[in-house]
C-alpha positions in Angstrom: -23.7 -26.7 25.5 -21.6 -28.7 23.1 -21.9 -32.5 23.6 -18.1 -32.9 23.7 -17.9 -30.6 26.7 -20.9 -32.1 28.4 -19.4 -35.6 28.2 -16.3 -34.3 30.0 -17.7 -31.8 32.4 -19.9 -34.0 34.5 -22.2 -32.7 37.2 -21.0 -34.1 40.5 -23.6 -36.4 42.1 -21.7 -37.3 45.3 -20.5 -35.2 48.2 -17.1 -33.5 47.8 -14.6 -33.5 50.6 -15.0 -30.9 53.3 -12.1 -28.6 52.3 -13.3 -25.9 49.8 -11.0 -23.3 48.4 -12.7 -20.1 47.3 -11.2 -17.7 44.7 -12.1 -15.5 41.8 -11.0 -15.2 38.2 -8.1 -12.8 38.0 -7.7 -12.8 34.2 -8.6 -14.5 30.9 -6.0 -15.1 28.2 -6.6 -15.0 24.5 -7.3 -18.8 24.4 -10.1 -18.5 27.0 -8.0 -20.0 29.9 -8.9 -18.6 33.3 -6.2 -17.5 35.7 -7.4 -17.5 39.3 -6.2 -15.4 42.2 -5.1 -18.6 43.9 -1.6 -19.9 44.0 -1.0 -23.6 43.3 0.6 -23.7 46.8 -2.7 -22.8 48.3 -4.3 -26.0 47.0 -1.3 -28.1 47.8 -1.2 -26.8 51.4 -4.9 -27.6 51.7 -4.3 -31.3 50.9 -5.1 -31.2 47.2 -2.7 -33.4 45.1 -2.0 -33.7 41.4 -4.1 -36.6 40.2 -7.1 -35.7 42.4 -10.4 -35.2 40.6 -11.8 -31.8 41.7 -15.2 -30.4 41.9 -15.3 -26.9 40.3 -18.3 -24.6 40.9 -18.3 -21.5 38.7 -21.0 -19.3 37.3 -23.8 -21.7 38.4 -22.1 -24.8 36.9 -20.9 -27.7 38.9 -18.1 -29.6 37.0 -15.5 -32.2 37.5 -11.9 -31.8 36.4 -8.6 -33.4 37.3 -5.9 -31.4 39.1 -2.9 -31.5 36.7 0.2 -29.6 35.6 -0.1 -29.3 31.9 -2.8 -29.0 29.2 -1.5 -32.3 27.6 -2.3 -34.1 30.9 -5.9 -34.5 29.7 -7.6 -35.4 26.4 -8.5 -32.8 23.8 -11.8 -31.2 24.8 -11.3 -32.1 28.5 -11.5 -29.8 31.5 -8.5 -29.4 33.7 -7.5 -27.5 36.8 -3.9 -26.6 36.2 -1.0 -25.9 38.6 1.4 -24.8 35.8 4.5 -27.0 35.9 3.7 -28.1 39.5 5.2 -24.8 40.7 3.7 -23.7 44.0 4.0 -20.0 43.3 2.2 -20.3 39.9 -1.4 -19.2 39.9 -4.1 -21.9 39.4 -5.8 -22.0 36.0 -9.1 -23.4 34.7 -9.0 -24.6 31.1 -10.2 -26.9 28.4 -7.4 -28.6 26.5 -7.7 -27.2 22.9 -10.8 -25.4 23.9 -12.1 -22.1 25.4 -13.2 -22.3 29.0 -14.3 -18.7 29.3 -16.4 -18.9 26.1 -17.9 -22.2 27.0 -19.0 -21.3 30.5 -19.4 -17.5 30.2 -16.8 -16.9 32.9 -14.8 -13.7 33.1 -12.7 -11.6 35.4 -14.2 -11.4 38.8 -16.3 -14.6 38.5 -16.3 -16.6 41.8 -14.8 -20.1 41.8 -15.1 -22.9 44.5 -12.7 -25.8 44.4 -13.0 -29.0 46.4 -11.8 -32.6 46.1 -14.4 -34.9 44.6 -12.2 -38.1 44.4 -8.8 -38.5 45.9 -6.2 -39.8 43.4 -8.7 -41.1 40.9 -6.8 -39.5 38.0 -3.3 -40.2 39.4 -2.4 -43.2 37.2 -3.4 -41.3 34.1 -1.6 -38.2 35.1 1.7 -40.1 35.9 1.5 -41.7 32.5 1.4 -38.3 30.8 4.2 -36.6 32.5 6.5 -35.1 29.9 9.8 -33.4 30.5 11.8 -31.3 28.1 14.7 -28.9 28.3 15.4 -25.7 26.3 19.1 -26.5 25.9 20.3 -27.3 22.4 23.0 -29.7 23.8 20.3 -32.0 25.1 19.0 -32.7 21.5 20.7 -34.7 18.7 20.2 -32.1 15.9 19.1 -28.6 15.2 16.0 -30.1 13.4 14.9 -32.1 16.5 15.6 -29.1 18.8 13.5 -26.8 16.6 10.8 -29.5 15.9 11.5 -28.8 12.2 10.4 -31.1 9.4 9.2 -31.3 5.9 5.8 -32.9 5.5 5.1 -34.8 2.3 2.4 -37.3 3.1 -0.2 -38.7 0.7 -0.1 -36.7 -2.5 1.8 -33.7 -1.0 4.8 -32.7 -3.0 8.3 -32.9 -1.6 10.0 -29.7 -0.6 6.8 -27.7 -0.4 5.3 -27.8 3.1 7.2 -27.5 6.4 6.4 -27.1 10.1 8.4 -26.2 13.2 8.5 -24.3 16.4 8.4 -20.5 16.2 11.3 -19.0 14.3 10.6 -15.6 15.8 9.3 -16.1 19.4 12.4 -17.1 21.4 10.7 -18.0 24.7 11.8 -21.6 24.1 15.3 -20.7 23.0 14.7 -22.2 19.6 13.9 -19.3 17.3 17.4 -18.7 15.8 17.7 -22.4 15.0 14.3 -22.5 13.4 15.1 -19.4 11.4 18.3 -20.9 10.0 16.5 -24.0 9.0 13.6 -22.3 7.2 16.2 -20.2 5.3 18.0 -23.3 4.3 14.7 -24.8 3.1 14.0 -21.8 1.0 10.7 -20.9 2.7 8.9 -18.2 0.8 5.5 -18.0 2.7 4.8 -18.3 6.4 1.5 -18.8 8.2 2.0 -17.8 11.8 -0.9 -19.3 13.8 0.2 -17.9 17.2 1.0 -14.2 17.0 -0.4 -10.8 16.2 1.5 -7.7 15.1 2.0 -6.4 18.6 3.6 -9.7 19.7 5.8 -9.9 16.6 7.1 -6.3 17.1 7.8 -7.3 20.7 10.0 -10.3 19.5 11.9 -8.0 17.1 12.7 -5.6 20.0 14.1 -8.4 22.3 17.8 -8.1 23.0 18.2 -11.8 22.0 16.4 -11.5 18.7 18.3 -13.3 16.0 15.9 -14.3 13.3 16.9 -12.1 10.3 15.4 -14.3 7.6 11.9 -14.3 9.3 12.0 -10.6 9.6 13.0 -10.2 6.0 10.0 -12.4 4.9 7.7 -10.3 7.2 8.9 -7.1 5.7 8.3 -8.5 2.2 4.7 -9.3 3.1 5.2 -13.0 3.1 4.1 -13.7 6.7 0.5 -13.7 7.8 -0.2 -13.3 11.5 -3.4 -15.1 12.6 -3.2 -14.8 16.4 -5.4 -17.9 16.7 -6.7 -19.7 19.7 -6.4 -23.5 20.1 -10.0 -24.6 19.7 -10.4 -25.8 16.1 -14.2 -25.9 16.6 -14.5 -22.2 17.4 -15.7 -19.7 14.8 -12.7 -17.5 15.5 -10.2 -20.3 14.8 -12.1 -21.3 11.7 -12.3 -17.8 10.3 -8.6 -17.2 10.8 -7.7 -20.6 9.4 -9.7 -19.7 6.2 -7.8 -16.4 6.0 -4.5 -18.2 6.4 -5.2 -20.8 3.7 -6.3 -18.1 1.3 -3.0 -16.4 2.0 -1.3 -19.7 1.2 -3.2 -19.8 -2.1 -2.2 -16.2 -3.0 1.6 -16.8 -2.4 4.4 -19.1 -3.6 5.8 -22.1 -1.7 7.7 -23.6 0.0 5.4 -22.9 2.9 5.9 -22.9 6.6 3.1 -23.3 9.1 4.0 -22.7 12.8 2.6 -21.8 16.2 4.8 -21.5 19.3 5.9 -25.1 19.8 4.8 -26.3 16.4 2.9 -29.0 18.2 -0.8 -28.2 18.8 -2.2 -25.6 16.4 0.4 -26.5 13.8 -0.3 -30.1 14.5 -4.1 -29.8 13.9 -3.6 -27.8 10.7 -1.0 -30.2 9.4 -3.2 -33.2 10.2 -6.1 -31.5 8.3 -4.1 -30.9 5.2 -2.5 -34.3 5.3 -5.9 -35.9 5.5 -7.1 -33.7 2.6 -4.2 -35.0 0.5 -4.9 -38.7 1.2 -2.5 -39.5 4.1 -3.3 -42.6 6.1 -4.3 -42.5 9.8 -1.0 -44.0 10.7 1.0 -41.4 8.7 -1.0 -38.6 10.3 -0.5 -40.0 13.7 3.3 -40.5 13.2 3.8 -36.9 12.0 1.8 -35.5 14.8 3.6 -37.6 17.4 7.0 -36.7 16.1 6.6 -33.4 18.0 6.3 -35.4 21.3 9.3 -37.6 20.3 11.3 -34.4 19.5 10.4 -32.4 22.5 9.9 -35.0 25.2 11.7 -38.1 24.0 8.4 -40.1 24.0 9.3 -43.6 22.7 7.8 -44.5 19.4 5.1 -47.1 19.7 5.1 -47.1 23.5 1.9 -47.1 25.7 2.5 -43.4 26.4 3.0 -42.6 22.7 -0.3 -44.3 21.8 -2.2 -42.8 24.7 -1.1 -39.3 23.7 -2.0 -39.9 20.1 -5.4 -41.3 21.1 -6.3 -38.3 23.2 -5.1 -35.7 20.7 -4.7 -36.2 17.0 -6.9 -39.3 16.7 -9.6 -37.7 18.8 -9.5 -34.7 16.4 -9.7 -37.0 13.3 -12.8 -38.7 14.8 -14.4 -35.3 15.3 -13.7 -34.3 11.8 -15.3 -37.5 10.6 -18.3 -37.1 12.9 -17.4 -40.3 14.8 -18.0 -41.0 18.5 -15.1 -41.1 20.9 -13.0 -44.3 20.5 -14.7 -45.3 17.3 -12.5 -47.1 14.7 -11.0 -44.9 12.0 -10.4 -47.9 9.8 -11.9 -47.3 6.4 -12.9 -43.7 7.1 -12.6 -41.3 4.2 -10.5 -38.7 5.9 -10.0 -36.7 2.7 -13.8 -36.2 2.5 -13.9 -35.3 6.2 -11.2 -32.7 5.7 -12.9 -31.3 2.7 -16.2 -31.0 4.6 -14.4 -29.1 7.4 -12.8 -26.7 4.9 -16.2 -26.1 3.3 -17.7 -25.5 6.7 -15.1 -22.8 7.5 -16.0 -21.0 4.3 -13.7 -22.2 1.5 -15.4 -22.8 -1.8 -15.1 -25.9 -3.9 -12.8 -24.1 -6.4 -10.5 -22.9 -3.5 -10.3 -26.4 -2.1 -9.5 -27.8 -5.5 -6.8 -25.1 -5.9 -5.4 -25.9 -2.5 -5.1 -29.6 -3.4 -3.4 -28.7 -6.7 -1.1 -26.4 -4.9 -0.1 -29.0 -2.3 0.6 -31.5 -5.1 2.9 -29.2 -7.1 6.6 -29.1 -6.4 7.9 -25.6 -5.9 9.8 -24.0 -8.7 
């Protein structure tokens, strides 16, 4: 098993509390997250509380994971037992933040799961620090750009007016699609790399009664949108193969470019950080661009303890992995451009393609 998983999925040496909840895996989503046939209410009624560290027995593995409400409640690569949104009627999930639980542990539909409390409240302080609240009401945000998490990225040697990121301009589950669509039209976006969706999902968005993203649909019909339907684990062969395809699509088409997922936060955040590093952006610049999504969505205060903790457990952890550094190692003086280039070579891009990508990201659009 990968070392980064082993470091976070510790075998429990002590004795768990007496109450054990038994369930089975009811479904596996495309990211490898497991949905159990247990409601969050079942765990809460049994005395489990958010912030408890749980013992998870599944497929012969005995693991530890905190009981939390959101993927972002734990570090990248960490296990979690999720009660989505804290809602009692939501089914319990087992996941790895930005990873693939099913693939890592060979679990699938019908696999038995045993949950018990290993340590009461031992993750509570960390969980409370990570609680993030957002609304999907435009009136609660200061601008369309903030609401749609829309921005130009021009760090390091990246040209102005060339590269943009935002929440989905086509999936309206967050109520932001029409705003994002209007913003990408105003920016003159010519090429879109959609990290989140496949053709079936896209056609489903087009058929929704609230669909109002005509510019995106026009680009798609012109062959200027690629649908990658990616997971969230940037270490996985599937993610890497699809990213290679997406970057080759970028090279074959004109800018300005848009890269988006659903929120424009995690998958788009990693890809943006990768390209920013390739183009010579500093650690601080990459951190600030990544964290702007948390400022936009959740009002996380710039430079606060919460801000820095989220950055440490997400984008800075990813940069350390790219550079082959251990957790919490200093990034000072690290050649992030070389680390990004090594990653791109590892996913199958040739030296000439990487050189072309750098030249393309330096050149202002016509």
